[in-house]
N, C-alpha and C positions, 0 to 999 in steps of 0.2 A: 600285486597286492602288498600293502605294507605289512611288516612283521606283526605289529599289534593287531591289525585286522585279521590276519591269518590265525593268530592265537585265539581270537574270539570265535572264529569259524570252527576251529578244532574243538573248542569247548562245547559249542552248540551241537556239533555232530556227535561228539562222544556222549553227551547227555541224551540226545534223541535215540542213539543206538542202544543205550542202556534201557530206555523206556520201551523201545520195540521188543527188546529181548525179554524184559520182565512181563510184557503183555502176551508174549508168544504171538507176534504181530499177525501172521497169516491166519492163525486160529482165531484171534480176536476179531479180525475183519469178518470171517465166516460167522462167528457167533453173533456179532452185531446184526448181520443180515437176518439170521434166524430170529433174533429177538424182535427186530422191526416187523418181520412177518407175523410173529406171535401177537404183537400189540394190535395188529389189524384184525385179529380174530375176535368176533363179537362175544364169544363164550369165555374170553379171558377172565372177566370179573365174576364169573360164576364161583370162583374160588378166590376171594379177596386177598387172603394171605399169600397165596402163590403169585397172584397178580402183582402185589406190592414188591415181592422179591424180584420178579422179572423186571419191573420198572426200575428198581434200584440198580440192578446189574446193567440194564440198558443205558441209564444215565451215566453210570461210571465209565463204561466202555466208550460211549459217545463223546464224553468230555475228554478222555485220555487220547483217543484217536484224533479228535478234532484239534486238540492242542498241538500234537505232533505235526499234523499237516499244516496248521496255521503258522507255527514257528518256522517250519521248513520253507514255506512260501515267502514269509517275511525275510528270511535269511537270503534267499535267492534274489529278492528285490533289492536288499541292501547291498549285496555284492555287486549287482549291476550298477547301482548308484555310485559305489566307490570306483569301479572300473571306468565309468563314464567320466567322473571327475578327474581321475588320473590321466585318462586319454586326452582330455581337453585342457589339462593343466590348471584346473579349477580346484584349489585346495579347500575352499569352503564346502563345495559339494562332496568331495572325498571325506572331509572331516565329519560331515553330517551322516554319511554312510557308516563311518567307523563308530560314531556315537550310537547309531541304531544297532549295530552288531554287538556293542558292549551291553546295551540294555537287553537285547535278546539272549545273550549269554547268561546274564543274571536271571532272567525269567526261566530259561531252560534248566538251569541248576535247581531253581525252586520247584518247578513242575516235575523235574526228575524225581525228587524226593517224594512228592505227592503220589506219583505213579507207582513208586516202589511199595507203597502201603496198600497192597492188594490182597493180603492174606485173609484167611477166613474170619479172624477176629481182630484184625488191625484197627478197625474203626471204633472198637469198644473202649470203655473205661478200663483202668488197669489197677491191679494191686502191685505194690512195690515193697518187698521185705528187705530189711537191712539187719545183718547180724554181725556183732563184733567178733573178731578172731581171738586167738590166744594172746595174752599180753596185758590183761587187766585194764587198768585205767587208761593206758595209752590207746589201746584198740577201741575201748568204749567211747573215748572222746572222739576218735576218728569216725566211728559209726554215727555219732551225733552230727559231726560235720557233714557227712554224706546225707543224712536226713535233711539238714538245712539246704544242701546243694540241690537236691531233687525237689524240695518244696519251692525253692526260688526258680528253678527251671520251669516247673509247672505254672507258677504264677506269671512268669514271662510270657507264656503261651496263652494266658487267659483261662487256664484250667482251674478247677476247684479241687482243693486238697483236704482230705479228712484223715485224722490220725485214728486208725482202727484199733491198733494194739501197741502197747508201749511197756518196756521193762527197763527201769532206770539202772544205771551202773552203781556200784557201791560208793564210789567217791565222786565221780563225774561221768558225764556222757551217758550212753545207753548200752544195754546188753543187746536189745533188739527193738525194732519198731516196724509196724506195717502201715503204709500209707495207701489210701484209696484216692486215686487221681481220676477226676471226671472231666472228660472233654473229648472232642472228635479226634480220632486217631491217637488217643493217649497210649494205648498198648502198642500200636504200630511203631511209634517213635521210641518208647521206653524199652521195648523188648530186647534191644541190642545191649542194654546195660547189665544184663545178668552176668555175674561172674565175680571174681575177687578183685578188689581195689586196694592198691598199696600206697602208703604215705611215708615219705621220708622227711624228717624235720628235726629241729632242735626241740627237745621235749620241754614243755612248760612245767612239767611235773618232776623234772630232774634237776636237783640243786647244782649238779656239776655241769649243766648245760651241754650234755652229750647228744649226739645225733641218734635218733631212734627210728626204726622201721616198724610200721603198724599195718595190719591187714583187717579188712572187713569185707563181707560178701553181700552182694545184692542179688535178689531173685525176683523176677518180674513175671506176672501171669495175668491173663485177661479176665475181666468181669464177663461172665457168660450171660447171654440173653435167652429169650424164649425160643429162639431159632435153634439153639444148641441143647440137645437133650442128654443129660448125664444121669444115669441111674446109679444109686448107691444103696447097697444092702445094709439095713440098719444093724444086722448082726455083726457087720465088719467094723462097727464104730465103738470107740471108747470115749465117753463124754465126761469131762471133769468141770467143776465150777470152782472159782477162787475169787478172792477179793481183788478188785481193780487197783492198779497202781498208776500214778501219774503225777502231774504237776499241781494238782489241786482239784477243787470241786467238792460239793457237799457229800456226793455219793462215794468218793474215793476211800477205800479201806474201811467201809462201814458195813457192806453187805457182800455176799458171795454172788455178785451179779455177772462177773466175767465168766466166759465159757471157752473151754478148749476142747476141740474134737480131734481125735486121732483115728486115722484110717489104718486099721491094723495091717491089712495085706501089703500096703505100699509104704507104711511108716510116715505118710504125709500128715502134718499137723496144721490145723487152722485155729486161730483164737481171736476173740473179739471182746473188748471191754469199753467200746465206744458209747454204749447206751446204759441207762440206769436199769433197764429191764433185762432180766436174765433171759426171758423168752425172746426178746428182740436180738440180744447178743447171740443166742443160739442160732437164730435164723441167719444172721450175718456170717457167723462162723461156718455154717453149712454151705452158704453160697460161695464163700472163699474156698472151702474144701472142694466143691465141685469144679471151681475155676482151676484149682491146682491139678486136679485129676485130668481136666481137659488139656491144660498146658502140657502135662506129662505125656499124654497121648500124641499131641502135636509134635513134641520133641522126638518121640520114638519114630514117628513117620519121617521127620526130617533126617534123622540119623540113618534110617533105612534107605532113604532116597540118595543120600550122599555117601553111604557106606563108611561113615566116619563117626567115631564116638565123641560125644560132646556133653557128657553127663556132668552133674554138679560135682565140683571139685572140693578138695580140702581148702581151708582158708589159710593159705600160707605160700611160701616160696614155690615158684615154678608153675603156679596156677593163675597168676594175676592176669587180667585183661588190660589194666591201665595202671600206670605209675604216676604219682603226684609228688614231685620233688620240690620242697620249699627251701632246702639248705643242703649243700653250700651254693647252689644256683637255683634258678626258677624254671621249672619245666613240667608240663604234663604230657605224657606220651602214651598213645594207645598201641598196645603190643600186638594187635591183630591187623590194623590197617596202616600203622606208621604215622598217623596224623599226630601232630604235636602242637602245643601252645606254650609260648614263653610267658604267659600271664596266668599263673595258677589262681590268682585272686579272682579273675573274671570267671574262670571255670568253676571254682568253688562257690561263686555267686550265681551259678546256673547257666553259664554260657556253654551248653553241651551240644547244640544243634550240628556243628561241624563234625563232631565225633560220631553222632548218630547217623548222619547222612552217609558218611564213609562206610560205616558198618552195614547199613542197609544195602548200599551198592555192592559191597563185597558178597553179601548173601546171594545176589542175583548173578554176579559174574563167576563166583566160586574161586576168584583169584586169591592165592595165598601170598602174603608178603613176609619176607624174612626181616624181622625187626629185633634189634638188640635192646634189651632193657636198659634203663638208665641206672646209674649207681646211686 
């Protein structure tokens, strides 16, 4: 087997192994058998809601297992094709087999990411909060750059983006913003972006053209649906109203339509100023609060399972998950997975899928990578 062909085979096998591991392969096979038997039961649709949940799970498992088996069989056929071409000295046949392996490797990589999105809320829409760190205008400008980056990423995937909450900086940029990103698997992809993001550049606000380091934090949590029940005691809430701020509109700064809800026991705050109606903003903020409480519970479960603390960190040195260096050289480096890009312009324009895929894979394998930050 040629070296390039073997490299494609290794990629395919690694992707399939990761999918099997994420599915808990033997358990998934047993579960699919159980679901197939359940579907044959004529009483299934006596409870339509439960029946729909069963059918969704069955379709998901059937698709994931079928894809693994299909790619595995096509890989075996392509290997046989390459070996036959090499044995007969027919380069055309061997080349055709190598091309098939290359295409299968690309497909396996894409299907791997899809299979990793199997969490309880991965398929849901998502909220994405951005907060500027210390540093005034520098960090606030960086926070606005992140807002643009995630908006562009969402648009690349065909997702819809709404600006739910927005607080402008004093001179430029933003103090904070909350995006609502709507689309299939929006939370599953974006959830790995939670953490502190660091920017190194020549400041456009420094007349001496010195290099500055800025920090902003990102926090991602899912929009919860009717299948997830979160109870909130009204006595635990503090509700404030204030005037909306933003880039314009007749309702901006004219009425106290914006709503901020604080969950006193946890300290979690949710706010909305997207609508002219205070009542509607209160409903949106309450939904956001429930989503945050749900995400917090999921995080606690993950910490308990991994026996590892991963709570929200200070916005500053030693806590960043990714560094974006624009000067004196060009590089973006993820400090969890080691994935790098030498094209920060593309990353800041929304090219984030490679970083997300690596972080999702790492969550399944639990593999830790020793990564040095860039200067």
